[in-house]
N, C-alpha and C positions, 0 to 999 in steps of 0.2 A: 434398671429403672423400676420403681415400684408401680404396681397396678394403679391406674387412674392418673398417673403423671403424664404430662405431655412433653415430648422431646423438645429441646430448646428452639430448634429452627421452626417447627410447627407452631410453637407458642408465640414466637416473634411475629410470624405471619398472621396469626389470629389477632394478636393485639394491634397490629397495623390495620387490619380490616375493621376492627372495632373503632379505632381512631377515625378512620375515613368516614364510617357510617355515622358515628355519634356527633362529630364536630358541628354539622349544620343544625343540630337540635339543642345545642347548649343554651341558646337564648332565642328560641324561635317563636314568632307570632302565630305559627300554625296551631299551637295548642288551644289558643282562645278561639280561633276561627273554627276549629273542628268541633267545638261544643255544639254547634248548630245542627250537626247531623248524628249526634250520639244515638238518638232514638231509632235511626235507620238500622243499627246493629241489634237492637233489642226488640224490634217488632216481631211478634209471635209468628207472623207469616213469612219471615225472612230466614234464609238458611243459617245465618249467624246464630239466631236464637234457637232454631230447631236443633242445630248441632250442640249448642251449649246445654240444652235440656237433656242431651244424652249423657252428660258427664255426671258421675257421682259427685256430690257436693259436700262431702265431709271436710275436705281440706283442698281448697282451690288456689292456684297460683295465677296471678295476672302479670304476664311477662311484658316488659317495656310499657309500663303503665302511664308514662307521661304525666299529665296533670290529674290523673285519677278519674277521668270522666266515665270510664267503663267500670272501674272499681266501685264507684258510687252506686251503680246498679247491682253488680255481682256481689258486693258486700252484704246486700240485703237478701240474697238468694242462697249464699253458701253458709255453712256452719262456721267455717274458718276461712279467711282469705289472706293470702300473702302477696303483698304488692312489691314488685321487683322492677328496678330500672337501673341503667348504667350511669345515669346523670344524677349526681347528688342533689342538685337543686330540685329536681322532679320529686325525689323522695320526700324532701322537706315540705314541698307544696302539698303532696298527698297527705302527709301527716296532719297538716292544718285543715285541709278540706274534709278529711274523713274522721276528724277527731271525735265525732259523735258515735262512730261505729266501733264498738269495743271488741269485735271479733277479728280485727285486722292487724296484721304485723307487717313490717317493712324491712327491706334491706337493699343496699346498692350492690349490684353484682359486677362481674368482670366483663360483661358484654357478650359472652359466648357460652356460659354455663349457669346452672342454678345453684352452684355451691354458695353457701354451706348447707343447703337443704340436704337432708340425709337420704340414703338409699331407701326405696320402697316406702315412702312416707306420705305421698301426695295422691289424692284421688282424681284430680283434674287440673288441667292447664289450659289457658287460652291466651291468644295474642291477637289483638285486633288493630288494624291500621298502623302496624309497626314493622312486622316481619316482611312486608312488601318492599322494604328498603334494605333488607339484609342481603349481603353477598352470599353466594352458595356455600362457601366454607363455614360461615357463621350459622347458616341454616342447618348444615350437616352436624355441626357441633351441638347445637341445641336439640336436634332430634335424638342424637346419641345420649344426651343427658336427660332428655325426656324419658327415655326408657329406664334410665337409672333411678329416677326419683318416683316414677309412677308405681303405685300398688298394682299387683295383678288385677286385671279388670278395670283399672283406671284408664282415663282417656284424655285426649288433648284436641283442641280446635285451633287450627292455625290459618290465619288470613295471610296469604302469600302472593307474590307476583306470579303472573302467567305471561311474562314478557321476556322473550329471548334477547335481551339487550346486548349490544356490543360489549365485549369484555375489556376493551381498551379505552373506555371513557368513564368519567365519573357518573355515578347513578343519577345525580341531580340533573343531568342533561336529558334523561329519559322521560317519557310521559308520566306525569304525577310522581316523578322521582322513583320509579320502579326499578329495582335491581334485577340482575339476570336470574331468572328462574322460570320454569314451566311446570305445568301440572304433572307431566310425565317424569320430569327430573325429581320433583318433590316426592312423588310416590316411590320412585326408586331409592332415594335417600332414606325415606322412612322405613321401607322394608329392610334395607341394609342395616339400619339401626336396631332391627328386631321388632319393630312395631307393625301391627296389623292395620291396614288402611280400610276403615269401615265404609267411608263414602268421601266423595270429592266432587265439588261443583264449581265450574267456571262461571264467573260473574262479570258484568261490566263495571266500570268505574267512571262516573261522569259520562262523557260522550264517547268514551273508548270501550268498544265492545270486546269482551273476552280478555280484558287486561289483567284481571285478578282471579284468584281461586281461593276457595275455602275448603279445607281438608280436615276430616275427623279421623284420628288414629287412636289405637287402643293397645295397651299392653295385655296380651292374652293371659288368661288365668292359668 
């Protein structure tokens, strides 16, 4: 098996996880509802913006961009922005929404990697309000590929679940559809992927204290 290839059984499991995660978002009213709190993520006093401001902005990736509400902000802050989503309809929506931004590129990915982004070519990655729904195997796969695509010194900000959900039920049954993940597990997976954990902050979501976490990682120089 060539380097970078995934063994067939593991690939099948990843693709099944992607299907389970992505299906509820194929035509979800959530995207429009979420527009109301986009500013929450970009307030300069919030950890989301503080961590984002730690990223080098030469070439930034918005993972699981949805309808592009965050890309609309980050596209004005980054030199180049790449919008990535597993749902084709979302990519088309983003192209229309961000048509006035000439520094933005787009592609539909496989749901667990950044391919075809090339090795050591990206300065920053962020994922807001999406990775909270990803299963541990998908989070692990993205962290490993984060290391691959980041330039030395590049960083990533990931908004992920801090909810140790039961593994035998659909994530949609959990509070705010959070998947199984904890701050400790995410840090472990990040370090196993070769990434340095710069900082990590547990945050509430809605009325649920400590439900989420925001973690800043870096590929060391």
